[in-house]
N, C-alpha and C positions, 0 to 999 in steps of 0.2 A: 239671952235668946240664941237659938241655933239657926244658922243660915248657911246656905251654899253660895260660893262665889266662883263663877266661870269667867276666865279671862284675867290673867295676872300680869298685865302690862304695867306701864308707868302708874296709871291711876288705880287699877284694880288691886295691885299688890299693896299699895299704901292704904287703900281703904280697908283691906283685910287687917293690916297692922293696927289701924286705928280701932277697928272693931275688937280685936284681941285685947288691946290695952283697956278697952271699955268693959271687958268681962264677958263678951259674947263668944260663943263657940262657933268656929267657922270651918266648914269643909270646903276644900279648894280643888279646882281642876283647871288645867291648861294643857294645850298641845305641847308646850315646852315643859318637859319633865323636870328640868332643873328649877324652873320657877316654882313648881309645886314642892319640890324637896326643900328649897330654901325657906319657904313659908312654914313647912312642916317643922323645920328646925326652930322656928320662932313660936311654935305653939298651935299652929293650925293642924287640921286633920287632912292628910293627903288622900286623894282618890285618883284612880287610874283611868277612869272613863266617866261619861255622864251617868251610865247605869250604876257604877260604883258610888258616885257622889250621891245619887238619889237613895241608894240603899243605906248609906251612912247617915241620912237625915231622918229624924222622926217626924211623924205627921202632926198637924198639917205642915208640909214642907214649904220652905221659902227659898227660892233659888234666884240669885241676882246675877245678871250677865253684864259684863263690861267688855263688849266686843265691837269691832268695826261693823258698820252697818251691813256690809255685804254678807256677814256670817250669821246674822241674827235669825233670820227665818229658818235656815238649815239647822241651826242649833235647837231652836224651839221644836221643829219637827221631830228631831231625835229625842229631845228631852221629854216630850209628852208621853212617849212610850213607857216611861218609867215613873210617871207621876200618877197620883190618885185624886179623887174628888176632893175639892176644897184646898188643894195645894195652890201655891202662888208663884208665878213667874214675874220677875222684875227686870226690866230693861233699863240699865243706867247709861247706855251709850247715847250717841247722837242720832237716833232714828228719826225719820220723818213722822210727824204726828199722824198723818193719814194712814201710815202703816200700823200705828198703835190702835187706831179705831178698828181696823180690820182684824188685827190679832186678838184684841179683847173679845170681839164677837165670836171668833173661831174657838178660842179657849173656853169662853163661857158655855158654848155648846157641849163641851166636854166636862163641864163642872169645875173648871179651873179659873182662878183669878189671874188678872194681868194688871201690873202696875208699871207705868212709865215714869222714869225719873230723869230729868235733866240735871246733870251734875256739873258744877263749876268749881274750880279750885286748882286744877292742874297738878303739877308736881309738888306744889306747896301744900296740898291738902292734908297730908299727914300731920303737919305741924299746925296749920291754920284752921283746918276743918273744911268741909265741903258745903257750899250753898246748894240746896236741893229743891228743885221745882217738880212737884209730884202730881201725877194724874192717875185716875182709877177709881174703883168703887170704894166708898167710905169704910166698909167693913175690913177689906184687905189692907187699906192704908193704915187704919187704926191699929191693926195687929203688928204693924211694922214700926210703930212710933218709937220704940226704944232704939231700934237700929238707926232711924233717921236722926234721932236726937244725939246719938253717939257720934255719928259722922259729921254732924253740923258744927259750925264754929262756936255756937252759943253767943252770949252777949259780948264776950271778949272785952277789948278796951275801946270799942267804938261808943261814942257818946249816945245815950238813949234818946230816941224820939219821944218828946213829951206825951205823944198819943200812941206810942208803939205798943203799949200793953193791950190796946184795943184790937190789935192785928194778929192775935193768936200766936202761933209759932213762928211767924215771919221774922220777928226780931231775934229769934234764936238761930235763924239761918236755914229754915226749911218750911215749906208750905204746901198743903194740899190745894192745888190750884183749881181743880175741877175734875170732870169725868175723863174717861180714857182719851189720851192724846193731849190733854191740857198741860201736863208737865213738859212734854217735848215742844209744844207750841210756844210756851213761855221761854224755854231755853233757846228755841230757834230765833225768836226775836232778840233775846239777850245776845246771841252771837252775831246777829245782824248789826246791832248797836256796837258791839265790840269791833267789828270791821271798821265802822265809821270813826270810832274813837281812835283806833290805831292809825288810821289814815290821817286824821286831823293832827295828831302829834307829829307824825312823820313828815307831813307837808310843812308844818310850821318850822320844824328843825331844819328841813331842807332849805327854807328861805333864809334862816339864820346862817347856815353854813356857807351860803353863796353871797353873803352880805359884804364880802371883800372884793366883789367883781370889779370895782373901779380901780383896784390896784393892779389888775392884770392887763396885759397888752390886748388891745382890741383889734380884731380884723375889720378891714374896711373894704367891703365888696358888695355887689348887688344881692348876694344871698344872705347877708348878715344884717339883722336889725341893729342899728347903732345904739350904743348906750349914751343917751343925750347928756346925762349928768353923772359922770364917773365919781365926782366928788361926793355924791350922796351914798356911795357904796364903798366905804373905806374901813369897815369894821371887821376885826378878827375876833369873833366871839368864841368864848370857851363854852362849848355846849355841855360839857360835864358840869361846870359850875352853874350854868343857867338852869338845867333840869333839876339840879339839887336845890337851887334857889326857889324854883316854882313849887317844890314839895312843901315849902314852909309858909303856910298861910295864904297861898294863892288859890284863887277860885278854880283853877284847872288842876288842882291837886287830886290824886287818885292812886290806887294801888298800881294801875297800869303805868302811871308816871313814875312811881317808885321803881318799877322794874326797868323802865327806860333809862332812868338816872343811873341805875347800877350798870347797865350795859355801856353807857357813855363814860362812866368813870373808868371802866376797864380799857376801852378803846373807842375814841370818838370817830375814828375812820371806819369802824365796823368791818375790818378787813376779813374776818372769818366768814362773812355772809356775802352771798352773791346777789341778793335782792330778788330772788325768785320766791314769791309768796303764794302758798297753796290755799285752797279753800276746801272745806270738807262737806259742803252742801247746804249748811244752815242759812248762809247769806242768800243763796239762790231761792231757797224755800220761803224766806222772809219776803223777798220781792214778789214771789208768786202770790203769797197771801195778800200783800199790799195791792197787787193788781186786781185780785178777786174782790177785795173790799173797796176798791176805788180810793185808797189812801195814798197820797203822794209821799214818796220816800226817796227824793233825789240824792240826799247825802249817802244813804246806804247803797243806792244803785251805783253811784260814782266810786264808792270804796270797793264794791265787788268787781266792777269793771277794771279798776286799777290793778287788782290782783290778777285778772286775766292778762292784762297787758304785761305785767311783770314776768310772766312765763313765756313771753314771745308770741302770744296769741294775737297781738296787734301788728306783727311784722308784715303780713301780707296786705293788711289795710294800709299801712304806711307806704308800702311799695306801690300800691295803686295810686296814692296821692302823688308820689314822686313821678310816676309815669305821666300823670295828668299835667303836672307842672312842666315837665319836659315837653309834652305835646303842644301845650298852648303857648309856652313862653321860652322854650329852649333852656330851661333852668337845669343845671347839672347838680347832682347831689354833692353835698359836702361830706367828706369823710367824718366818721365818728371821732370825737375828741379822745 
């Protein structure tokens, strides 16, 4: 199948490579000309603009975008100038599903299809494949089945669910989840869960790392909670060995744990990282949906707020509490360790 790809960053470029290996013809465009030329050298067809990309695609055209959220609407506005009836626009980035609903209606009025695809796989997708959560009208999604199947992981070496065959393409790693916005809604919640899983592993490893607190000298003053039983905290745990251990038969085993274990094996102190954790929006949108639906999500909320705090967004809050403690009790702040 022939398809256009706009956005050749970490994921977009590797998706093109996987499609080329699968026998698809891919026309590529990016504002970074070198990214275009590099993929052209690997067999893709280069284009110099959105107009050029559309001109090099035969109808009905299928154009896939892998762009940051802020650039999607502007790109669509320019792209539709060069598309014709029955062409299809695919957004594989992390757009808000509410925007997908609007875009699908706007493009349908012009005779165009719109498909939203939540893509998970990160920088490992070229080798492992990409899990795809798909929304849009069935006709357009059906036309793209060959593309989705090529990008997907397939059955791989994961043991089959005895009832997996009843679930259609899901066990192959891609699924038409519903109408417009459904793909990004599922991916939104997927990323919200991801925040919670990451935080759970991180908090647990933090507790293990500080399990030798009883060996350290303790401050004794009015501002320090005493460690009542230092003999209970005399462990120097090897976090690299423990995370590797958990990968083998443990109920908390996962690909995320695999990646954590790899990081620990390289450097348990994680010196190359500052601890500033970003969020790209999906966690916030997940909590907004939970609020609208009246569904409690305390774990996901705590994980999201933890990311805010990691970026210094809790500093003023903490200053207020320090000011309050000083005002009512004369408590002086202790310096950071």
